[in-house]
PAZAPA-4460 file (N, C-alpha, C; in steps of 0.05 Angstrom, whole numbers, plus 32768, in hexadecimal, padded with zeros to 4 digits):
% residues 324
    n_x    n_y    n_z   ca_x   ca_y   ca_z    c_x    c_y    c_z   seq   type   mol
   7F95   834E   80C2   7F8E   8336   80D2   7FA8   8327   80D8     1      M     A
   7FAC   8320   80F1   7FC4   8312   80F9   7FC3   82F5   80F2     2      S     A
   7FDA   82E9   80EB   7FDC   82CD   80E4   7FE5   82BD   80FC     3      Q     A
   7FDB   82A5   80FD   7FE2   8293   8113   7FFD   8285   810C     4      T     A
   8008   8277   811F   8021   826A   811C   8020   8253   8107     5      N     A
   8007   8248   8105   8004   8231   80F3   7FFC   8239   80D6     6      N     A
   7FFB   8253   80D1   7FF2   825D   80B7   8003   8253   809F     7      S     A
   801E   824E   80A2   802D   8244   808C   8023   8229   8082     8      P     A
   8018   8219   8095   800E   81FE   808D   7FF5   8200   807C     9      A     A
   7FE8   8217   807B   7FCF   821A   806C   7FD4   8226   8051    10      K     A
   7FED   8227   8048   7FF2   8232   802D   7FE6   8220   8018    11      K     A
   7FE3   822B   8000   7FD8   821C   7FE9   7FEC   8207   7FE1    12      Q     A
   7FE2   81EF   7FDE   7FF2   81D8   7FD5   7FEE   81D4   7FB7    13      I     A
   8003   81D3   7FA7   8000   81CF   7F8A   7FFB   81B2   7F83    14      P     A
   7FE2   81A9   7F88   7FDB   818C   7F85   7FE1   8182   7F68    15      F     A
   7FD8   8191   7F54   7FDB   8187   7F39   7FF9   8187   7F31    16      I     A
   8008   819B   7F3A   8025   819C   7F34   8033   8184   7F41    17      D     A
   802A   817C   7F59   8036   8165   7F66   8031   814C   7F56    18      I     A
   8018   8148   7F4D   8011   8131   7F3D   8021   8130   7F23    19      L     A
   8024   8147   7F16   8034   8149   7EFD   8051   8143   7F03    20      K     A
   805C   814E   7F18   8078   814A   7F1F   807D   812C   7F25    21      Q     A
   806B   811F   7F33   806D   8103   7F38   806F   80F3   7F1F    22      A     A
   805E   80F9   7F0B   805F   80EC   7EF1   807A   80F0   7EE3    23      G     A
   8084   8109   7EE4   809D   810F   7ED7   80B4   8100   7EE4    24      R     A
   80B4   80FF   7EFE   80CA   80F1   7F0D   80CA   80D3   7F06    25      I     A
   80B3   80C7   7F05   80B1   80AA   7EFF   80BA   80A6   7EE2    26      V     A
   80B1   80B7   7ED0   80B8   80B3   7EB3   80D6   80B7   7EAE    27      W     A
   80E2   80CB   7EBC   80FE   80D1   7EB7   8111   80BF   7EC8    28      Q     A
   8106   80B1   7EDB   8117   809F   7EEC   8109   8084   7EEE    29      N     A
   810A   8076   7ED7   80FA   805D   7ED5   8104   8046   7EE7    30      R     A
   811C   8049   7EF2   8125   8035   7F05   8114   8034   7F1E    31      F     A
   8105   804A   7F23   80F2   804A   7F3A   80DC   8035   7F37    32      L     A
   80D7   802D   7F1E   80C2   8018   7F1A   80C9   7FFE   7F26    33      L     A
   80E3   7FF8   7F29   80EB   7FDF   7F37   80E2   7FDF   7F54    34      W     A
   80E4   7FF7   7F61   80D9   7FF9   7F7C   80BB   7FF4   7F7C    35      F     A
   80AE   8000   7F68   8091   7FFC   7F66   8089   7FDF   7F62    36      G     A
   8099   7FD1   7F52   8094   7FB5   7F4D   8096   7FA4   7F66    37      L     A
   80AB   7FA9   7F76   80AE   7F9B   7F90   8097   7FA2   7FA3    38      L     A
   808E   7FBB   7FA3   8078   7FC3   7FB3   805E   7FB5   7FAB    39      M     A
   805A   7FB3   7F90   8042   7FA5   7F86   8043   7F88   7F8D    40      A     A
   805A   7F7B   7F8B   805C   7F5F   7F93   8057   7F5A   7FB0    41      L     A
   805D   7F6F   7FC1   8058   7F6D   7FDD   803B   7F73   7FE5    42      G     A
   802B   7F7B   7FD1   800E   7F82   7FD6   7FFD   7F73   7FC3    43      S     A
   7FFC   7F58   7FC4   7FED   7F48   7FB0   7FCF   7F4C   7FB3    44      P     A
   7FC0   7F49   7F9C   7FA3   7F4B   7F9C   7F97   7F2F   7F9E    45      G     A
   7F7E   7F2D   7F99   7F70   7F13   7F99   7F5E   7F11   7F82    46      S     A
   7F59   7EF8   7F79   7F47   7EF3   7F62   7F32   7EE0   7F6A    47      F     A
   7F1A   7EE4   7F5F   7F03   7ED2   7F64   7EFD   7EC2   7F4A    48      N     A
   7EF8   7EA8   7F4E   7EF2   7E97   7F37   7ED6   7E8C   7F3A    49      I     A
   7EC5   7E90   7F26   7EAA   7E87   7F28   7EA7   7E6D   7F19    50      G     A
   7E8E   7E61   7F1A   7E89   7E48   7F0B   7E6E   7E3C   7F13    51      G     A
   7E68   7E25   7F08   7E4F   7E18   7F0E   7E4F   7E0D   7F2B    52      D     A
   7E3A   7E11   7F3A   7E3A   7E0A   7F56   7E3D   7DEC   7F5A    53      N     A
   7E2F   7DDB   7F49   7E30   7DBE   7F4B   7E4C   7DB5   7F46    54      K     A
   7E58   7DC1   7F31   7E74   7DB9   7F2A   7E87   7DC1   7F40    55      D     A
   7E82   7DD8   7F4C   7E93   7DE1   7F62   7E91   7DCF   7F7A    56      L     A
   7E78   7DC5   7F7F   7E74   7DB3   7F96   7E84   7D99   7F92    57      R     A
   7E83   7D8E   7F79   7E91   7D75   7F73   7EAF   7D7A   7F75    58      N     A
   7EB8   7D91   7F6B   7ED5   7D97   7F6D   7EDD   7D9B   7F8A    59      K     A
   7ECA   7DA7   7F9A   7ED0   7DAB   7FB6   7ED3   7D91   7FC5    60      G     A
   7EC3   7D7D   7FBF   7EC6   7D63   7FCB   7EE1   7D56   7FC4    61      E     A
   7EE8   7D58   7FAA   7F02   7D4D   7FA1   7F19   7D5A   7FAF    62      T     A
   7F18   7D75   7FB1   7F2D   7D84   7FBF   7F2E   7D7D   7FDC    63      I     A
   7F17   7D79   7FE9   7F16   7D72   8005   7F23   7D57   800A    64      K     A
   7F1C   7D43   7FF9   7F28   7D29   7FFC   7F46   7D29   7FF7    65      N     A
   7F4E   7D39   7FE3   7F6B   7D3B   7FDE   7F7A   7D48   7FF5    66      F     A
   7F6D   7D5D   8001   7F79   7D6B   8018   7F7C   7D58   8030    67      F     A
   7F67   7D48   8035   7F68   7D36   804C   7F7E   7D21   8049    68      E     A
   7F83   7D1A   8030   7F98   7D05   802A   7FB4   7D11   8029    69      T     A
   7FB6   7D2A   801F   7FD0   7D36   801B   7FD2   7D51   8029    70      H     A
   7FC9   7D52   8042   7FC9   7D6B   8051   7FE5   7D76   8055    71      W     A
   7FF9   7D65   8056   8015   7D6E   805A   801E   7D80   8043    72      Q     A
   8015   7D79   802A   801C   7D89   8013   8010   7DA4   8015    73      I     A
   7FF6   7DA5   801D   7FE8   7DBF   801F   7FF6   7DD0   8035    74      F     A
   7FFE   7DC4   804B   800B   7DD2   8061   8025   7DDE   8057    75      L     A
   8035   7DCD   8049   804F   7DD6   803F   804B   7DEE   802B    76      A     A
   8037   7DEB   8019   8032   7E01   8006   8029   7E1A   8014    77      I     A
   8018   7E17   8029   800E   7E2F   8038   8026   7E3C   8046    78      A     A
   8037   7E2D   8053   804F   7E38   8061   8061   7E46   804D    79      L     A
   8065   7E39   8036   8077   7E45   8021   806B   7E60   8017    80      A     A
   8051   7E60   8012   8044   7E79   8009   8045   7E8F   801E    81      L     A
   8042   7E87   8038   8044   7E9A   804E   8060   7EA6   804F    82      F     A
   8075   7E95   804D   8090   7E9F   804E   8096   7EB1   8037    83      V     A
   808D   7EA9   801F   8091   7EBA   8007   8083   7ED5   800A    84      I     A
   806A   7ED4   8015   805B   7EEC   801A   8069   7EFF   802D    85      G     A
   8074   7EF4   8043   8083   7F05   8056   809B   7F11   8049    86      V     A
   80AA   7F01   803A   80C2   7F0B   802D   80BB   7F22   8019    87      I     A
   80A6   7F1D   8009   809E   7F32   7FF6   8095   7F4B   8005    88      L     A
   8087   7F48   801B   807E   7F5F   802B   8096   7F6F   8035    89      F     A
   80AA   7F61   8040   80C2   7F6F   804A   80D1   7F7D   8033    90      L     A
   80D2   7F70   801C   80DF   7F7C   8005   80D0   7F95   7FFC    91      L     A
   80B5   7F94   7FFF   80A5   7FAB   7FF7   80AA   7FC3   800A    92      S     A
   80AF   7FBE   8023   80B6   7FD3   8036   80D0   7FE0   802F    93      L     A
   80E4   7FD0   8029   80FE   7FDA   8021   80FB   7FEA   8007    94      V     A
   80EC   7FDF   7FF4   80E7   7FED   7FDB   80D9   8008   7FDE    95      A     A
   80C6   8009   7FF1   80B8   8022   7FF5   80CB   8037   8001    96      K     A
   80DC   802E   8014   80EF   8041   801F   8103   804B   800A    97      A     A
   810C   8038   7FF9   811E   8040   7FE4   8112   8052   7FD0    98      G     A
   80F8   804D   7FC9   80EA   805E   7FB6   80E6   807B   7FC2    99      L     A
   80DD   807D   7FDB   80D9   8097   7FE7   80F3   80A6   7FE9   100      V     A
   8109   8099   7FF1   8123   80A6   7FF3   812C   80AF   7FD7   101      K     A
   8128   809E   7FC3   8131   80A5   7FA8   8121   80BD   7F9D   102      S     A
   8106   80BD   7FA1   80F6   80D3   7F97   80FD   80ED   7FA5   103      V     A
   8103   80EB   7FBF   810C   8103   7FCE   8126   810F   7FC2   104      D     A
   8139   80FD   7FBC   8152   8106   7FB1   814E   8112   7F95   105      L     A
   813E   8105   7F84   8139   810F   7F69   812B   812A   7F6A   106      V     A
   8119   812D   7F7D   810B   8147   7F81   811E   815D   7F88   107      A     A
   8135   8156   7F94   814A   816A   7F9B   815F   816C   7F85   108      Q     A
   8159   8160   7F6E   816B   8161   7F57   8186   8153   7F5D   109      D     A
   8184   813E   7F6D   819B   812E   7F73   8199   8113   7F64   110      K     A
   81B0   8108   7F5D   81B0   80EF   7F4E   81AF   80D7   7F61   111      K     A
   81A1   80C3   7F58   819F   80AA   7F67   8199   8093   7F54   112      T     A
   8199   807B   7F5E   8193   8064   7F4E   8186   804E   7F5F   113      N     A
   817F   8038   7F52   8171   8023   7F61   8183   8017   7F77   114      F     A
   819C   8013   7F71   81AE   8007   7F85   81B1   8019   7F9E   115      K     A
   81B4   8033   7F9A   81B6   8045   7FB1   819C   8046   7FC0   116      E     A
   8186   8047   7FB1   816C   8048   7FBF   8166   802F   7FCF   117      G     A
   816D   8018   7FC4   8169   7FFE   7FD2   817B   7FFD   7FEB   118      W     A
   8194   8006   7FE9   81A6   8006   7FFF   819C   8018   8015   119      K     A
   8192   802F   800D   8187   8042   8021   816D   8037   802D   120      S     A
   815C   802A   801D   8143   8020   8027   8146   800B   803D   121      G     A
   815B   7FFA   803A   815F   7FE4   804D   8163   7FEE   806A   122      K     A
   816D   8007   806D   8172   8011   8088   8159   8016   8098   123      K     A
   8142   8019   808A   8129   8020   8098   8116   8008   809B   124      Y     A
   811F   7FF0   8093   810D   7FD9   8093   8102   7FD3   80AF   125      L     A
   8113   7FD3   80C3   810A   7FCD   80DE   80F5   7FE0   80E8   126      G     A
   80FA   7FFA   80E5   80E7   800E   80EF   80CC   800E   80DF   127      R     A
   80CE   800A   80C4   80B6   8009   80B4   80A5   7FF0   80BB   128      L     A
   80B2   7FDA   80C1   80A4   7FC1   80C9   8096   7FC6   80E4   129      L     A
   80A5   7FD2   80F7   8099   7FD8   8111   8081   7FEB   810E   130      G     A
   8083   7FFF   80FD   806E   8012   80F8   8055   8003   80ED   131      L     A
   805A   7FF2   80D9   8044   7FE3   80CD   8036   7FD1   80E2   132      Y     A
   8045   7FC3   80F2   8039   7FB1   8106   8029   7FC1   811B   133      L     A
   8033   7FD8   8122   8024   7FE9   8136   8009   7FF1   812A   134      L     A
   8008   7FFA   8112   7FEF   8003   8106   7FDD   7FEC   80FF   135      F     A
   7FE9   7FD5   80F8   7FD8   7FBD   80F3   7FCB   7FB5   810D   136      F     A
   7FD9   7FB5   8123   7FCE   7FAE   813D   7FB9   7FC2   8146   137      L     A
   7FBE   7FDC   8142   7FAB   7FF0   8149   7F91   7FED   8139   138      A     A
   7F93   7FE8   811F   7F7B   7FE4   810E   7F6C   7FCB   8117   139      T     A
   7F7A   7FB6   811D   7F6E   7F9D   8126   7F5E   7FA1   8140   140      F     A
   7F6A   7FB0   8153   7F5C   7FB5   816C   7F43   7FC6   8168   141      I     A
   7F45   7FDA   8156   7F2D   7FEA   8150   7F17   7FD9   8144   142      V     A
   7F1E   7FC7   8131   7F0A   7FB6   8125   7EFD   7FA4   813A   143      V     A
   7F0C   7F99   814C   7F01   7F88   8161   7EEE   7F98   8173   144      I     A
   7EF6   7FB0   817B   7EE6   7FC0   818D   7ECB   7FC8   817F   145      I     A
   7ECD   7FCF   8166   7EB5   7FD7   8157   7EA3   7FBF   8150   146      L     A
   7EAF   7FA8   814D   7EA0   7F90   8145   7E91   7F83   815C   147      A     A
   7E9C   7F85   8174   7E90   7F77   818C   7E72   7F7E   8190   148      I     A
   7E6B   7F98   8191   7E4E   7F9F   8195   7E3C   7F94   817E   149      P     A
   7E46   7F94   8165   7E37   7F8A   814F   7E32   7F6C   8151   150      V     A
   7E48   7F5E   8158   7E46   7F41   815B   7E33   7F3A   8172   151      I     A
   7E35   7F49   8188   7E24   7F44   81A0   7E06   7F47   8198   152      Y     A
   7E00   7F5C   8189   7DE4   7F61   8181   7DDA   7F4C   816D   153      L     A
   7DEC   7F42   815C   7DE4   7F2D   8149   7DDE   7F13   8159   154      I     A
   7DEF   7F0D   816C   7DEB   7EF5   817D   7DD1   7EF7   818C   155      V     A
   7DCB   7F10   8196   7DB2   7F16   81A4   7D9A   7F18   8192   156      A     A
   7D9E   7F14   8177   7D89   7F15   8163   7D7B   7F30   8161   157      K     A
   7D8A   7F45   8169   7D80   7F60   8166   7D8C   7F6B   814C   158      S     A
   7D81   7F62   8135   7D8D   7F67   811B   7D8C   7F85   8113   159      Y     A
   7D76   7F92   8119   7D74   7FAF   8111   7D88   7FBF   8120   160      I     A
   7D8A   7FBA   813A   7D9E   7FC8   814A   7DBB   7FC2   8141   161      S     A
   7DBF   7FA9   8139   7DD9   7FA1   812F   7DE1   7FB0   8115   162      A     A
   7DCD   7FB4   8104   7DD2   7FC3   80EB   7DD8   7FE0   80F1   163      V     A
   7DC9   7FEC   8103   7DCD   8008   810B   7DE9   800C   8118   164      L     A
   7DEF   7FFA   812B   7E09   7FFC   8138   7E20   7FF6   8124   165      V     A
   7E1B   7FE4   8111   7E2E   7FDE   80FC   7E34   7FF6   80EB   166      G     A
   7E1F   8005   80E4   7E22   801E   80D4   7E32   8033   80E3   167      L     A
   7E2D   8035   80FD   7E3C   8048   810E   7E59   803F   810F   168      I     A
   7E5D   8025   8112   7E79   801B   8113   7E88   8021   80F9   169      A     A
   7E7B   801E   80E3   7E87   8024   80C9   7E8D   8042   80C7   170      I     A
   7E7A   8052   80D0   7E7E   806F   80D0   7E96   8078   80E1   171      A     A
   7E9B   8069   80F6   7EB3   806E   8107   7ECC   8063   80FB   172      I     A
   7ECA   804B   80EF   7EE1   803D   80E5   7EEE   804B   80CD   173      F     A
   7EDE   8055   80BA   7EE9   8060   80A1   7EFB   8078   80A7   174      I     A
   7EF2   808D   80B6   7F05   80A3   80BC   7F1D   809A   80CC   175      P     A
   7F19   8087   80DE   7F30   807D   80EE   7F45   8070   80DC   176      L     A
   7F3C   8060   80C8   7F4E   8053   80B6   7F5D   8068   80A5   177      V     A
   7F4E   807D   809D   7F5B   8093   808E   7F71   80A0   809E   178      F     A
   7F6B   80A6   80B7   7F7F   80B3   80C9   7F96   80A0   80CD   179      V     A
   7F91   8086   80D3   7FA6   8072   80D6   7FB8   8071   80BE   180      F     A
   7FAB   806F   80A6   7FBA   806B   808D   7FCD   8083   8087   181      A     A
   7FC2   809B   808A   7FD2   80B3   8084   7FE7   80B8   809A   182      L     A
   7FE0   80B3   80B3   7FF4   80B6   80C8   800B   80A2   80C3   183      T     A
   8004   808A   80BC   8019   8076   80B6   802A   807F   809E   184      K     A
   801D   8089   8089   802C   8092   8071   803F   80A8   8078   185      T     A
   8036   80BC   8087   8047   80D3   808E   805D   80C9   80A2   186      F     A
   8056   80B7   80B3   806B   80AC   80C6   8080   809D   80B6   187      A     A
   8079   808F   80A1   808C   8081   8090   809F   8096   8084   188      E     A
   8094   80AC   807A   80A5   80C1   806E   80B8   80CD   8082   189      F     A
   80AF   80D1   809B   80C0   80DC   80B0   80D6   80C8   80B7   190      Y     A
   80D0   80AE   80B7   80E4   809A   80BC   80F9   809A   80A6   191      I     A
   80F0   809B   808D   8103   8099   8076   8112   80B3   8071   192      I     A
   8104   80C9   8072   8110   80E3   8069   811B   80F3   8080   193      L     A
   8111   80EE   8099   811C   80FD   80B0   812A   80EB   80C4   194      S     A
   812A   80D0   80BE   8137   80BD   80CF   812D   80BC   80EC   195      N     A
   8113   80C0   80EF   8108   80C0   810A   8102   80A3   8114   196      L     A
   8100   80A0   812E   80F8   8086   8139   80DA   8083   8135   197      R     A
   80D0   806B   813A   80B4   8065   8134   80A1   8077   8144   198      V     A
   80A5   8078   815D   8093   8088   816E   8093   80A6   8166   199      R     A
   80AA   80B1   8163   80AC   80CD   815B   80A0   80D2   813F   200      S     A
   80A4   80BE   812D   8099   80C1   8112   807A   80C0   8113   201      A     A
   806F   80AF   8124   8051   80AE   8126   8047   80C8   8131   202      I     A
   8053   80D2   8146   804A   80EB   8152   804C   8103   813F   203      E     A
   8063   8105   8131   8067   811B   811E   8055   8118   8106   204      T     A
   8051   80FF   80FC   803F   80FA   80E6   8023   8100   80EC   205      G     A
   801A   80F9   8104   7FFE   8100   810D   7FFA   811E   810E   206      Y     A
   800E   812C   8119   800D   8149   811B   800C   8156   80FF   207      D     A
   801C   814C   80ED   801D   8156   80D2   8002   8152   80C4   208      L     A
   7FF6   813A   80C8   7FDC   8134   80BB   7FC7   8148   80C4   209      L     A
   7FC5   814D   80DE   7FAF   815E   80E8   7FB4   817B   80E3   210      F     A
   7FCD   8183   80DE   7FD2   819E   80D5   7FCB   81A2   80B7   211      K     A
   7FCA   818B   80A9   7FC5   818C   808C   7FAF   8178   8084   212      N     A
   7F9B   8176   8095   7F86   8162   8091   7F76   8167   8077   213      I     A
   7F70   8181   8072   7F61   8188   805A   7F70   8181   8040   214      G     A
   7F8A   818A   803F   7F9B   8184   8028   7F9F   8167   8024   215      N     A
   7FA1   8158   803A   7FA5   813B   8039   7F8D   812D   802D   216      S     A
   7F75   8136   8035   7F5C   812A   802A   7F5A   8130   800C   217      I     A
   7F60   8149   8004   7F5F   8151   7FE8   7F72   8140   7FD7   218      I     A
   7F8B   813D   7FE1   7F9F   812E   7FD2   7F97   8111   7FD0   219      F     A
   7F8C   8106   7FE6   7F83   80EA   7FE5   7F6D   80E6   7FD0   220      S     A
   7F5B   80F9   7FCE   7F45   80F7   7FBB   7F50   80FA   7F9E   221      L     A
   7F64   810B   7F9B   7F70   810E   7F80   7F7D   80F4   7F77   222      L     A
   7F8C   80E7   7F89   7F99   80CE   7F83   7F84   80B8   7F7E   223      L     A
   7F6E   80BA   7F8D   7F58   80A6   7F88   7F4D   80AA   7F6C   224      L     A
   7F49   80C3   7F64   7F3F   80C8   7F49   7F53   80BE   7F34   225      A     A
   7F6D   80C2   7F39   7F81   80B8   7F26   7F7F   8099   7F24   226      V     A
   7F7C   808C   7F3B   7F7A   806F   7F3B   7F61   8065   7F2D   227      S     A
   7F4B   8074   7F30   7F32   806C   7F22   7F35   806E   7F04   228      I     A
   7F42   8085   7EFB   7F47   8088   7EDE   7F59   8072   7ED4   229      V     A
   7F6E   806C   7EE3   7F80   8056   7EDB   7F71   803C   7EDA   230      A     A
   7F5F   8037   7EED   7F4F   801E   7EED   7F3D   801C   7ED5   231      G     A
   7F31   8032   7ECD   7F1F   8033   7EB6   7F2F   802D   7E9C   232      V     A
   7F47   8039   7E9A   7F58   8034   7E83   7F60   8017   7E82   233      I     A
   7F67   800C   7E99   7F6F   7FF0   7E9B   7F58   7FDE   7E92   234      L     A
   7F40   7FE4   7E9B   7F29   7FD3   7E93   7F24   7FD5   7E75   235      L     A
   7F26   7FED   7E6A   7F23   7FF0   7E4D   7F38   7FE0   7E3D   236      L     A
   7F51   7FE1   7E47   7F67   7FD2   7E3A   7F62   7FB4   7E3C   237      A     A
   7F59   7FAC   7E54   7F53   7F8F   7E58   7F3C   7F86   7E46   238      A     A
   7F28   7F97   7E43   7F12   7F91   7E31   7F1B   7F8E   7E14   239      G     A
   7F2D   7F9F   7E0B   7F37   7F9D   7DF0   7F47   7F84   7DEC   240      I     A
   7F58   7F7D   7E00   7F68   7F65   7DFE   7F56   7F4C   7DFE   241      V     A
   7F40   7F4D   7E0F   7F2D   7F37   7E10   7F1F   7F33   7DF5   242      L     A
   7F17   7F48   7DE8   7F0A   7F47   7DCE   7F1D   7F3B   7DB9   243      V     A
   7F37   7F41   7DBC   7F4A   7F36   7DA9   7F50   7F19   7DAE   244      I     A
   7F53   7F11   7DC8   7F5B   7EF6   7DCE   7F44   7EE2   7DD0   245      L     A
   7F2C   7EEB   7DD6   7F15   7ED9   7DDA   7F10   7EC7   7DC1   246      A     A
   7F0F   7ED2   7DA8   7F0A   7EC1   7D91   7F20   7EAB   7D8E   247      P     A
   7F39   7EB2   7D93   7F4F   7E9F   7D91   7F4B   7E89   7DA7   248      A     A
   7F43   7E91   7DBF   7F3F   7E7E   7DD4   7F28   7E6A   7DCE   249      G     A
   7F13   7E74   7DC3   7EFC   7E63   7DBB   7F04   7E4F   7DA5   250      I     A
   7F14   7E5A   7D92   7F1E   7E48   7D7C   7F2F   7E32   7D87   251      L     A
   7F42   7E39   7D99   7F54   7E25   7DA4   7F45   7E10   7DB5   252      F     A
   7F2F   7E1A   7DC3   7F1F   7E08   7DD4   7F13   7DF2   7DC4   253      F     A
   7F08   7DF9   7DAC   7EFB   7DE5   7D9C   7F0F   7DD4   7D8B   254      Y     A
   7F26   7DDF   7D85   7F3A   7DD0   7D75   7F4A   7DBC   7D85   255      L     A
   7F56   7DC6   7D9C   7F67   7DB5   7DAB   7F68   7DBF   7DC8   256      N     A
   7F61   7DAC   7DDB   7F5F   7DB4   7DF7   7F7B   7DBA   7E03   257      K     A
   7F8F   7DAC   7DFA   7FAA   7DB1   7E04   7FB4   7DCC   7DFB   258      V     A
   7FB0   7DD3   7DE2   7FB8   7DED   7DD7   7FA8   7E03   7DE6   259      V     A
   7F8E   7DFE   7DEC   7F7E   7E11   7DFA   7F89   7E16   7E16   260      F     A
   7F91   7E00   7E24   7F9C   7E02   7E3F   7FB5   7E13   7E3F   261      A     A
   7FC7   7E0F   7E2B   7FDF   7E1F   7E28   7FD9   7E3C   7E23   262      I     A
   7FC6   7E40   7E11   7FBD   7E5C   7E0A   7FB1   7E6A   7E23   263      F     A
   7FA0   7E5B   7E32   7F94   7E67   7E4A   7FA9   7E6E   7E5F   264      L     A
   7FBC   7E5C   7E63   7FD2   7E61   7E76   7FE2   7E79   7E6E   265      T     A
   7FE8   7E7B   7E55   7FF7   7E92   7E4B   7FE7   7EAC   7E4E   266      F     A
   7FCD   7EAB   7E49   7FBC   7EC3   7E4B   7FBA   7ECC   7E68   267      A     A
   7FB7   7EB8   7E7B   7FB6   7EBF   7E98   7FD0   7ECC   7EA1   268      I     A
   7FE7   7EBF   7E99   8001   7ECA   7EA1   8005   7EE6   7E96   269      L     A
   7FFD   7EEA   7E7D   7FFF   7F04   7E71   7FEE   7F19   7E7F   270      L     A
   7FD6   7F11   7E87   7FC4   7F23   7E96   7FD0   7F2A   7EB1   271      F     A
   7FDA   7F16   7EC0   7FE6   7F1B   7EDA   7FFF   7F2D   7ED7   272      L     A
   800F   7F28   7EC3   8027   7F39   7EBE   801F   7F56   7EB8   273      A     A
   8009   7F5A   7EA9   8000   7F75   7EA2   7FF6   7F83   7EBB   274      A     A
   7FE7   7F74   7ECC   7FDC   7F7F   7EE5   7FF4   7F87   7EF7   275      I     A
   8008   7F76   7EF9   801F   7F7C   7F0A   802E   7F94   7EFF   276      L     A
   8031   7F96   7EE5   803F   7FAD   7ED9   8031   7FC7   7EDE   277      F     A
   8017   7FC7   7EDA   8007   7FDF   7EDF   8006   7FE7   7EFC   278      I     A
   8004   7FD2   7F0D   8005   7FD7   7F2A   8020   7FE3   7F33   279      S     A
   8035   7FDA   7F26   8050   7FE4   7F2D   8052   8002   7F26   280      S     A
   8048   8009   7F0E   8048   8025   7F05   8038   8036   7F19   281      I     A
   8020   802C   7F20   800F   803D   7F32   801B   803F   7F4E   282      F     A
   8027   8029   7F58   8033   802A   7F73   804A   803E   7F73   283      Q     A
   805A   803E   7F5D   8070   8050   7F5B   8066   806D   7F5A   284      T     A
   8053   8072   7F49   8048   808D   7F46   803B   8097   7F60   285      Y     A
   802B   8086   7F6C   801C   808E   7F84   8030   8094   7F9B   286      K     A
   8044   8084   7F9E   8058   8089   7FB4   8068   80A2   7FAE   287      T     A
   806F   80A6   7F94   807D   80BF   7F8D   806C   80D7   7F92   288      A     A
   8053   80D6   7F8C   8040   80EC   7F90   803E   80F2   7FAE   289      A     A
   803A   80DD   7FBF   8038   80E2   7FDB   8052   80ED   7FE7   290      W     A
   8069   80E4   7FDC   8082   80EF   7FE6   8084   810D   7FE0   291      T     A
   807D   8114   7FC8   807E   8131   7FC1   806A   8141   7FD1   292      L     A
   8052   8136   7FD6   803E   8144   7FE6   8049   8147   8003   293      F     A
   8055   8132   800E   8060   8134   8029   8076   814A   802A   294      F     A
   8087   814A   8016   809C   815F   8015   8090   817B   8015   295      R     A
   807A   817E   8007   806D   8198   8005   8061   81A1   8020   296      E     A
   8051   818F   802D   8044   8197   8045   8056   8196   805D   297      I     A
   806C   8187   805B   807F   8185   8072   8094   819B   8073   298      A     A
   8093   81AD   805F   80A7   81C3   805E   80A5   81D4   8077   299      K     A
   808D   81DA   807F   8089   81EB   8097   808E   81DC   80B0   300      V     A
   808E   81C1   80AE   8092   81B0   80C6   80AF   81A7   80C9   301      E     A
   80BF   81AF   80B6   80DB   81A4   80B6   80EA   81AB   80CF   302      K     A
   80E9   81C4   80D9   80F7   81CA   80F2   80ED   81B8   8109   303      P     A
   80D3   81B2   810A   80C9   81A1   811F   80D4   8185   811D   304      E     A
   80D5   817A   8104   80E0   8160   8100   80FE   815F   8107   305      A     A
   810C   8175   8101   8128   8176   8107   812D   8176   8126   306      E     A
   811B   8184   8134   811D   8185   8151   8119   8169   815D   307      K     A
   8105   815A   8152   8101   813F   815B   8119   812E   8156   308      V     A
   8124   8130   813E   813C   8120   8137   8154   8127   8149   309      A     A
   8157   8141   814F   816D   814A   8161   8169   813F   817D   310      E     A
   8150   8140   8186   814A   8135   81A1   8150   8117   81A2   311      A     A
   8149   8109   818D   814E   80EC   818C   816C   80E7   818C   312      E     A
   817C   80F8   817E   8199   80F5   817D   81A5   80FA   8198   313      L     A
   819C   810F   81A6   81A6   8115   81C1   819F   80FF   81D4   314      E     A
   8187   80F3   81D1   817F   80DD   81E2   8191   80C5   81DE   315      E     A
   8197   80C0   81C4   81A8   80A9   81BD   81C4   80AD   81C8   316      S     A
   81CF   80C5   81C6   81EA   80CB   81CF   81EB   80C9   81EE   317      L     A
   81D5   80D2   81FB   81D5   80D1   8218   81D4   80B4   8222   318      A     A
   81C7   80A3   8212   81C5   8086   821A   81DE   8077   8214   319      A     A
   81F1   8082   8204   8209   8075   81FD   821E   8079   8213   320      T     A
   8229   8063   821E   823C   8066   8234   8256   8072   822A   321      P     A
   8262   8084   823A   827B   8091   8232   8292   807E   8234   322      E     A
   82A4   8080   8221   82BC   806F   8221   82D1   807B   8233   323      K     A
   82DC   806B   8244   82F1   8074   8256   830C   8073   8249   324      V     A
***
């Protein structure tokens, strides 16, 4: 039976070996965790706080009155948080580029360190930011297009039709988000490891994804399973810590409210630090694993990526005016 030109892309991928190698690389090069920490800081989560509804209403009125009197303070805090969020996000992009570049070098048995990785990562900030904004805009447009029919049906009080159309919209949105996310991920790797421009990286990343769609889905599910196991372990650890700290907290509550407040603050800070630490480890491991997976599936695509890079270089040279 004759083989097609694309047959090399269908070779067996050593998924488990990739996951093991990612773990070894992170363990043997613990400076990579600093990149993971910056990535975790640039991707903050959210927390919900519950309580008595009546008490919350009273507190809500107090907060509303305070806001109306001191709205300038809230505005200043909001602007400061926004600026800090943007800075952390930009740092996370540089950190991701540095982490990917470092993992790639380590996989080639080359030496590197945090300083070299950070210096290398800064070169790709502009293109990674442009890539992120493009995919954010594309996702936003898709959400608007899918939401308009549902909103129209709700306004028209055709609720059953709205539910059905909403389910169809979700069925369309989920695979689109998957394609967007992996195309963006592969485009990032092409920008960082092959030094491609944003447009070329997106086109090459999209092509790589659809030549390896099955392997990409399997690897995504494997990493999802790893994250679920890590989440279960985290919950068990949190439960053990809660069992240990809860009696002390109850004791402090009845003995001294000030001591209890200090204890509670310390416990919350300790919990947030633990979450950040674990998130840093997982971000580092996940990015290392995706980098190794990309290296594996992109082997057969390397000549194509090199052609794109050469074409971009020729284009750049042609656009440069000759010196007389």
